[in-house]
C-alpha positions in Angstrom: -38.2 6.2 -74.1 -37.6 8.1 -70.8 -37.3 6.2 -67.7 -39.1 7.2 -64.6 -37.4 8.5 -61.7 -36.2 6.3 -59.1 -38.1 8.1 -56.2 -41.1 10.0 -55.9 -42.1 12.1 -53.5 -44.7 11.5 -50.9 -48.1 12.7 -51.9 -48.6 15.9 -49.2 -50.5 14.8 -46.3 -52.8 16.8 -44.3 -51.6 18.0 -41.0 -51.3 15.3 -37.9 -51.9 12.6 -40.3 -49.1 10.1 -40.8 -48.8 7.3 -43.3 -49.2 3.8 -42.3 -46.5 1.5 -42.4 -46.9 -1.5 -44.8 -47.4 -5.2 -42.5 -44.5 -7.0 -41.8 -43.8 -10.1 -44.0 -45.3 -12.6 -41.5 -48.8 -10.5 -41.4 -47.9 -9.1 -37.8 -47.1 -5.4 -37.5 -43.5 -5.2 -36.1 -42.9 -3.7 -32.3 -39.9 -1.9 -31.4 -38.4 -2.5 -28.2 -36.5 -5.2 -25.9 -37.8 -8.9 -25.1 -38.0 -9.7 -21.9 -35.1 -12.2 -22.2 -32.6 -9.4 -23.7 -33.8 -6.9 -20.3 -32.9 -10.1 -18.1 -29.5 -10.7 -19.8 -28.5 -6.8 -19.6 -29.3 -6.9 -15.4 -27.4 -10.0 -15.0 -24.7 -8.4 -16.8 -24.9 -5.2 -15.0 -25.2 -7.2 -11.4 -22.1 -9.1 -12.6 -20.2 -5.9 -13.1 -21.2 -4.1 -10.1 -20.1 -6.9 -7.9 -16.5 -7.2 -9.4 -16.2 -3.5 -9.2 -17.2 -3.8 -5.9 -14.9 -6.4 -4.8 -11.8 -4.4 -6.7 -12.9 -1.8 -4.6 -13.0 -3.6 -1.6 -9.5 -5.1 -2.2 -8.2 -1.6 -3.0 -8.9 -0.3 0.2 -7.6 -3.1 1.8 -4.1 -2.6 0.2 -3.9 1.0 0.9 -4.9 0.6 4.2 -1.9 -1.9 4.9 0.1 0.4 2.8 -0.6 3.1 5.2 0.4 0.8 8.0 3.3 0.0 6.9 4.7 3.6 6.1 3.7 4.3 9.7 5.6 1.6 10.8 8.9 2.7 8.9 8.5 6.3 10.6 8.2 5.2 14.1 11.2 3.0 13.6 13.3 5.6 11.8 12.3 7.9 14.7 13.1 5.4 17.3 16.3 4.7 15.8 16.8 8.7 15.4 16.7 9.2 19.3 18.8 6.4 20.1 21.4 7.5 17.6 21.2 11.1 18.7 21.6 10.3 22.1 18.1 11.1 23.1 17.1 7.7 24.5 20.0 5.5 25.8 20.5 2.1 23.9 19.1 -0.1 26.1 17.4 -3.6 25.4 13.6 -3.2 25.7 10.9 -5.5 24.7 7.3 -4.5 23.5 7.5 -1.2 25.3 4.4 1.0 23.8 5.1 4.3 22.1 4.3 7.7 23.9 1.1 9.5 23.3 2.5 11.9 20.8 3.2 9.3 18.2 -0.1 7.7 18.1 -2.4 9.5 15.6 -5.0 6.6 15.1 -6.9 4.1 17.1 -4.1 1.3 16.8 -1.2 1.3 19.3 2.1 0.6 18.3 4.8 -1.4 20.4 8.7 -1.0 19.9 11.7 -3.5 21.1 15.4 -2.6 21.0 18.0 -5.4 21.0 21.9 -4.7 21.5 24.2 -7.1 19.5 27.9 -7.2 20.0 29.8 -7.2 16.5 33.5 -7.9 15.8 34.5 -4.5 15.4 35.9 -2.9 18.9 33.8 0.3 20.0 30.4 -0.3 17.9 27.3 -2.0 18.9 24.6 -3.2 16.4 21.1 -1.6 17.6 17.9 -3.6 16.2 15.0 -1.3 16.5 11.7 -3.3 15.8 8.0 -1.6 15.6 5.3 -3.8 15.6 0.8 -3.2 16.1 -0.4 -4.3 19.0 -3.7 -6.3 17.6 -5.6 -9.1 19.0 -4.5 -12.5 18.3 -5.7 -13.9 14.7 -4.8 -10.5 12.9 -1.1 -10.6 11.4 0.1 -7.4 12.8 2.5 -4.6 10.7 6.3 -4.6 11.5 9.2 -2.9 10.6 12.8 -3.7 11.7 15.7 -1.7 11.1 19.3 -2.1 12.3 22.0 0.2 12.6 25.5 0.5 14.0 26.6 3.1 16.4 29.2 3.7 19.3 28.9 1.2 22.1 28.2 3.6 25.2 29.9 0.7 27.6 33.3 0.7 25.3 35.9 2.6 27.0 38.7 4.5 25.0 41.8 3.5 27.0 45.6 4.3 26.5 46.8 0.4 25.8 44.4 0.4 22.9 45.8 3.4 21.2 49.3 2.5 22.4 49.0 -1.2 20.7 47.4 0.3 17.5 50.0 2.7 16.9 52.8 0.5 17.5 51.1 -1.9 15.0 50.5 0.9 12.4 54.5 1.8 13.2 55.5 -1.6 12.5 53.5 -1.8 9.1 55.0 1.1 7.7 58.5 0.2 8.5 58.3 -2.9 6.8 57.2 -1.7 3.5 
């Protein structure tokens, strides 16, 4: 006995005539598309994702601005310290002095302070330069501080100092 083929070819239809679908098991025709609940749920997920991404972008911009300001403060602090160590500007104590206009590329004013501290080493002084933004109260200003030892401009090199140092060196070398 010969088995019938598993599939049959559909009979040829006239052009523009489409075969009808059989009705669904429940008796109603199956409709394709999304339900209202699915659309509302998809919109809620999309809105939540946009809100989270917007917050992340805002947070990234805020941190980028803080990094820019900190870099600016560090550069200004290093340049002021370089002016003092090179002798362009004398090491004199200053409190909240504004920078010259050549340093200001943005709308924020920058202030600097210079402090001098005597240290145990003769002929040296610790210079501390602090640079901070001049912002209204309520906001935290970005600040940078740099300390460096430099030769004391007020210390005089005297013959007595060299004589006692040479005597101490020669006495220490003879005892060995």
